[in-house]
C-alpha positions in Angstrom: -5.6 13.4 35.2 -3.3 16.0 33.6 -1.4 14.2 30.8 1.4 15.7 28.6 2.0 14.1 25.2 5.3 15.0 23.6 5.4 14.5 19.9 7.5 15.5 16.8 4.5 17.0 15.1 0.9 17.7 15.8 -0.5 17.9 12.3 -1.0 14.6 10.4 -1.8 16.6 7.2 1.2 18.9 7.1 4.3 18.3 4.9 6.3 15.4 6.4 9.7 14.2 5.3 8.6 10.6 6.2 5.1 9.2 5.8 5.6 7.4 9.1 5.8 10.8 10.8 2.3 11.6 9.5 1.0 8.3 10.8 2.6 9.0 14.2 1.0 12.5 14.3 -2.4 10.8 13.6 -1.7 8.3 16.4 -0.8 11.0 18.9 -3.8 13.3 18.1 -6.2 10.4 18.1 -4.9 9.2 21.5 -5.2 12.8 22.9 -8.8 13.1 21.8 -9.7 9.7 23.1 -8.1 10.4 26.5 -9.9 13.7 26.7 -13.2 12.1 25.8 -13.1 10.1 29.1 -12.4 13.1 31.2 -8.7 13.8 31.2 -6.9 17.1 30.4 -4.4 16.7 27.6 -1.6 19.0 26.4 0.3 18.0 23.3 3.8 19.5 23.1 4.9 19.3 19.5 7.8 21.0 17.8 6.9 24.1 15.9 7.8 23.0 12.3 6.0 25.8 10.4 5.9 29.5 10.8 2.1 29.3 10.3 1.6 27.4 13.6 0.4 29.4 16.6 2.0 29.2 20.0 -1.0 27.1 21.2 -4.3 25.9 19.9 -7.3 23.9 21.0 -7.5 20.7 19.0 -10.6 19.3 20.6 -12.5 19.7 23.9 -9.9 19.0 26.6 -7.0 18.9 24.2 -4.5 21.8 23.9 -1.5 21.8 21.6 1.6 23.8 22.4 4.1 24.3 19.6 7.6 24.3 21.0 10.1 26.6 19.4 13.1 24.3 19.1 15.1 24.5 15.9 13.9 25.8 12.5 10.2 26.2 11.8 10.4 23.5 9.2 10.3 19.7 9.0 13.6 18.2 10.2 15.0 14.7 9.9 14.7 12.7 13.2 18.5 12.4 13.5 19.0 16.1 13.0 16.6 16.9 15.9 19.2 15.9 18.5 20.9 19.3 18.1 17.6 21.0 19.1 16.6 18.7 22.0 18.2 20.7 24.8 16.1 23.7 23.7 13.0 21.5 23.6 13.8 20.0 27.0 14.4 23.4 28.6 11.1 24.6 27.4 9.3 21.6 28.9 11.1 22.0 32.2 9.9 25.6 32.5 6.4 24.8 31.6 6.1 21.8 33.9 7.6 23.6 36.9 4.6 26.0 36.6 2.0 23.6 35.4 3.0 20.0 36.4 1.4 17.1 34.6 0.6 13.9 36.3 2.3 11.8 33.6 4.3 12.5 30.5 4.0 10.3 27.4 6.7 10.7 24.7 6.3 9.5 21.2 9.5 8.7 19.2 13.0 8.3 20.5 13.9 11.9 19.9 10.9 13.1 21.9 11.8 10.6 24.6 15.1 12.4 25.1 13.3 15.8 25.3 10.7 14.4 27.8 13.3 12.8 30.1 15.2 16.1 30.1 12.1 18.2 30.8 10.9 15.9 33.6 14.3 15.6 35.3 14.1 16.4 39.0 10.4 17.1 39.0 9.2 13.7 40.0 7.0 13.3 36.9 6.7 9.7 35.5 7.7 9.4 31.9 6.1 6.8 29.6 7.7 6.0 26.2 6.3 4.9 22.9 9.0 4.5 20.1 6.8 3.7 17.1 9.8 2.1 15.5 13.1 0.8 16.8 16.4 1.3 15.0 17.5 -2.2 15.7 14.4 -3.7 14.0 14.8 -1.3 11.0 18.4 -2.5 10.6 17.4 -6.1 10.9 14.9 -5.8 8.1 17.2 -3.8 5.9 15.3 -0.6 5.5 16.8 1.8 3.0 18.0 4.4 5.6 20.0 2.4 8.1 19.7 3.8 11.6 22.9 5.0 13.2 24.6 3.1 16.1 24.1 6.2 18.2 20.4 6.1 17.8 20.2 2.4 18.7 22.2 3.1 21.9 20.0 6.0 22.7 16.9 4.0 22.4 18.2 1.5 24.9 19.1 4.3 27.3 15.7 6.0 26.9 13.8 2.7 27.4 15.7 1.9 30.6 15.3 5.5 31.9 11.5 5.7 31.3 9.1 4.5 34.0 7.1 2.4 31.4 7.5 1.6 27.7 4.5 0.9 25.5 5.5 -1.5 22.7 3.4 -1.4 19.5 3.7 -5.1 19.0 4.8 -8.4 20.6 7.9 -8.3 18.3 8.8 -4.8 19.7 8.4 -6.1 23.2 11.0 -8.8 22.5 13.3 -6.3 20.9 13.1 -4.1 24.0 13.8 -7.0 26.3 16.9 -7.7 24.3 18.0 -4.1 24.9 18.0 -4.8 28.6 14.6 -3.2 29.5 13.0 -5.1 32.4 10.1 -7.1 31.2 7.8 -5.7 34.0 8.3 -2.2 32.6 7.1 -3.1 29.1 3.4 -3.2 28.0 2.1 -4.0 24.5 -0.3 -1.2 23.6 -0.7 -1.0 19.8 -1.9 1.9 17.7 -5.6 2.3 17.7 -8.1 3.0 14.9 -11.2 5.2 14.8 -13.9 2.5 14.3 -16.6 5.0 13.8 -14.9 6.8 10.9 -13.4 3.5 9.6 -16.1 0.9 9.5 -17.5 -1.6 7.0 -20.7 0.4 6.7 -20.6 3.6 4.7 -20.0 5.1 1.2 -17.8 3.1 -1.2 -15.6 4.8 -3.8 -16.5 4.4 -7.4 -14.8 1.5 -9.2 -15.0 -0.5 -12.3 -15.6 -4.2 -12.9 -12.0 -5.2 -12.2 -10.8 -6.7 -9.0 -9.3 -3.9 -6.9 -6.0 -4.3 -5.1 -5.0 -1.4 -2.9 -1.3 -0.8 -2.1 -0.5 -0.1 1.6 2.8 1.6 0.8 2.8 5.3 0.0 4.3 6.7 -3.3 7.5 7.5 -1.3 8.3 3.7 -1.2 8.7 2.9 -5.0 11.0 -0.1 -4.4 8.3 -1.8 -2.3 5.5 -0.8 -4.7 7.5 -2.2 -7.6 7.0 -5.7 -6.2 3.3 -5.4 -6.3 3.4 -3.9 -9.8 5.4 -6.9 -11.0 2.9 -9.3 -9.3 0.0 -7.5 -11.1 1.3 -8.8 -14.4 0.3 -12.3 -13.2 -3.1 -11.4 -11.8 -5.5 -11.0 -14.8 -8.3 -8.6 -14.7 -7.1 -6.9 -11.5 -6.2 -3.2 -11.0 -3.7 -1.9 -8.5 -4.5 1.4 -6.8 -1.6 3.4 -5.2 -2.8 5.8 -2.6 -1.4 9.2 -1.7 1.4 11.4 -3.0 1.2 15.0 -4.3 -2.0 16.6 -5.6 -3.1 16.0 -9.2 -1.1 18.9 -10.5 2.2 17.5 -9.1 1.4 13.8 -9.6 2.3 13.7 -13.3 5.7 15.2 -12.5 6.4 12.8 -9.6 9.5 10.7 -10.4 8.4 7.7 -8.4 5.1 7.7 -10.3 6.8 8.1 -13.6 9.2 5.2 -12.9 6.4 2.9 -11.7 4.2 3.8 -14.7 7.1 3.1 -17.1 7.6 -0.3 -15.4 3.9 -1.0 -15.7 3.8 -0.3 -19.4 6.8 -2.5 -19.9 5.0 -5.3 -18.1 1.8 -4.7 -20.1 -0.3 -3.5 -17.1 -0.1 0.3 -17.6 -3.9 0.4 -18.1 -4.4 -1.4 -14.8 -2.3 0.9 -12.5 -4.1 3.8 -10.8 -2.6 6.6 -8.8 -5.0 8.6 -6.6 -2.7 11.5 -5.6 -3.4 13.3 -2.4 -6.5 11.9 -0.6 -8.7 14.0 1.6 -9.1 12.5 5.0 -12.8 12.2 4.7 -12.4 10.2 1.4 -10.1 7.6 2.8 -12.7 5.2 4.3 -14.7 5.0 1.1 -11.5 4.2 -0.9 -10.5 1.5 1.6 -14.1 0.0 1.4 -13.8 -0.2 -2.4 -10.8 -2.5 -2.3 -11.0 -6.3 -2.4 -7.6 -6.7 -0.7 -5.0 -4.4 0.9 -1.6 -5.5 -0.2 1.6 -4.7 1.8 5.1 -5.6 0.6 6.9 -3.5 3.3 9.7 -5.6 4.9 8.9 -4.1 8.3 5.6 -2.5 9.5 6.1 -1.3 13.1 2.7 0.3 13.6 0.4 -0.5 10.6 -2.1 2.3 10.7 -3.2 1.9 7.1 -3.6 -1.8 7.6 -5.8 -1.2 10.7 -7.9 1.3 8.9 -8.4 -1.1 6.0 -9.4 -3.9 8.4 -11.8 -1.7 10.2 -13.5 -1.0 6.8 -13.9 -4.8 6.2 -11.0 -5.1 3.7 -8.7 -8.2 4.1 -5.0 -7.7 4.3 -2.1 -9.6 2.7 1.2 -8.7 4.3 4.6 -10.2 5.5 4.4 -11.4 9.1 6.5 -8.7 10.7 6.1 -6.0 13.4 2.5 -5.0 14.1 1.2 -7.0 11.1 1.7 -10.3 12.7 -0.3 -9.2 15.7 -3.2 -7.6 13.8 -3.7 -10.0 10.9 -4.9 -13.5 12.0 -3.7 -15.7 9.2 -6.5 -17.3 7.2 -9.1 -15.4 9.2 -8.7 -11.7 8.6 -6.3 -12.0 5.7 -3.0 -13.8 4.9 0.4 -13.6 6.4 3.4 -14.0 4.1 6.8 -15.2 5.3 8.9 -12.4 6.8 11.0 -10.4 4.4 10.4 -8.9 1.0 8.0 -11.1 -0.9 8.9 -12.4 -4.4 6.4 -11.1 -7.0 5.6 -14.5 -8.4 4.9 -15.8 -4.9 2.7 -12.8 -4.1 0.8 -13.1 -7.3 0.1 -16.8 -6.6 -1.2 -16.0 -3.1 -3.5 -13.2 -4.4 -4.9 -15.3 -7.3 -5.9 -18.1 -5.0 -7.5 -15.6 -2.5 -9.4 -13.6 -5.2 -10.7 -16.8 -6.8 -12.7 -17.7 -3.7 -15.3 -14.9 -3.2 -16.8 -16.6 -0.1 -13.4 -16.8 1.6 -12.7 -13.2 0.7 -16.0 -12.1 2.2 -15.4 -14.1 5.3 -11.9 -12.5 5.7 -13.4 -9.1 5.4 -16.0 -9.8 8.1 -13.2 -11.2 10.3 -11.0 -8.2 9.7 -13.7 -5.7 10.7 -14.5 -7.6 13.8 -10.8 -7.9 14.7 -10.2 -4.2 14.3 -13.2 -3.2 16.4 -12.6 -5.7 19.2 -8.8 -5.3 19.6 -7.9 -1.9 18.1 -10.7 0.5 18.9 -9.5 3.6 20.6 -11.7 2.9 23.6 -9.7 -0.2 24.3 -6.4 1.4 23.6 -7.2 4.2 26.0 -8.0 1.8 28.8 -4.7 0.0 28.3 -2.8 3.2 28.1 -4.4 4.5 31.3 -3.6 1.3 33.1 0.1 1.8 32.1 0.0 5.3 33.4 -1.5 4.2 36.7 1.4 1.8 37.1 4.0 4.5 37.0 4.4 5.5 40.7 7.1 7.9 41.6 7.6 10.0 44.7 6.0 13.5 44.7 8.2 16.5 43.9 8.6 17.5 47.5 10.4 14.2 48.2 12.9 14.8 45.4 15.9 16.7 46.9 19.2 17.8 45.5 20.8 15.0 47.5 18.6 12.1 46.2 17.5 13.3 42.7 20.8 12.6 40.9 21.0 8.8 41.3 17.4 8.3 40.4 17.8 10.1 37.1 21.3 9.0 36.3 20.1 7.1 33.2 18.9 10.4 31.8 22.5 11.7 32.0 23.6 8.6 30.0 20.9 9.4 27.4 22.0 13.0 27.3 25.7 12.0 26.6 24.5 9.7 23.9 22.4 12.6 22.5 25.4 14.7 22.1 27.2 11.9 20.3 24.2 11.4 18.0 24.0 15.1 17.2 27.7 15.1 16.3 27.3 12.0 14.2 24.3 13.4 12.4 26.2 16.6 11.6 29.2 14.7 10.3 26.8 12.5 8.2 25.1 15.6 6.7 28.5 17.1 5.8 29.7 13.9 4.2 26.4 13.7 2.2 26.9 17.3 1.0 
């Protein structure tokens, strides 16, 4: 099967404005490699967001990446991408007229617009993965509130696509509330490389203290502050915050400075550790070294770091939202907190009780690794993805005529109109901000 994956970025390790973009790039590239490993030919169409990127490159056997010239060769906020989507869609149309894929799979709402525009009139089925829905982000009160235009666009895209792959049961329910037919939605979560991330392997060096690992990146200081406050009530534990700039830039990072100032005020400055940028090959060892992965994010739509930690045998403590409430089996692979932002005292109490019982902690770790391998291995995710692809049946291109093509793709027009509104709204918002 010839499969086209349409994504905002193809490089998980490039500079991203949002850490979720890096996680989504990891997801797309892992899916591409896993699909190719079972015999399919994959082309990833990703926006050229750097002058250093070539027109095309081979990412793995059977996987080609084409970098689409649409907008500036630099990272762009998702809302600002709408101005460049016509250019992206036109590029896809020209490529697919000459080299037609059997199915198109778009990742993110913006890429869904580009994919629908590119496939219009060609009889190519389009599958959509959002990664995160604006309505859910608004419900959980994330800092950057999604625009009304984006939320309307997501509904149009979901109804226009031939199939929608939800990352969690909660997202499936949200899509159904948007009016997407239930038969069109399949829950296909993000996968994890269970060979790279496993309970067996090197363990990062650590001291005698209990090690808590923060799931949030340094770009989420408000969420991390909750765990820093909880650390004050967990004696003899250290909190490791992963990622951020390299060592040279870490000391000047404002979020790090603010968190360290807070930690010193609370008397836990000597128990707060910042790793800085982590090489991909070093991440499994760091995850294995932790006693618990702690998440205080109010909404976790995909949960890649959580899945990687579980695969390494590290239990997870997290609010029961999004992908977390599917992945974490409460009191078996970790602990689920009530939805919402946890109170530091409540979080500290839960962690103290868990850390005091070493047998239970070990059992949770074993359960977490087993859960990750059995439910979230890329082998299983690929099977579920291919089943969804196979269910997208559309007439061949020869059957699509000028007379009958328009009604079939009328929802794409609706999405296109919304895209124009989103682009105007985004421009107005940027001017107001300036």
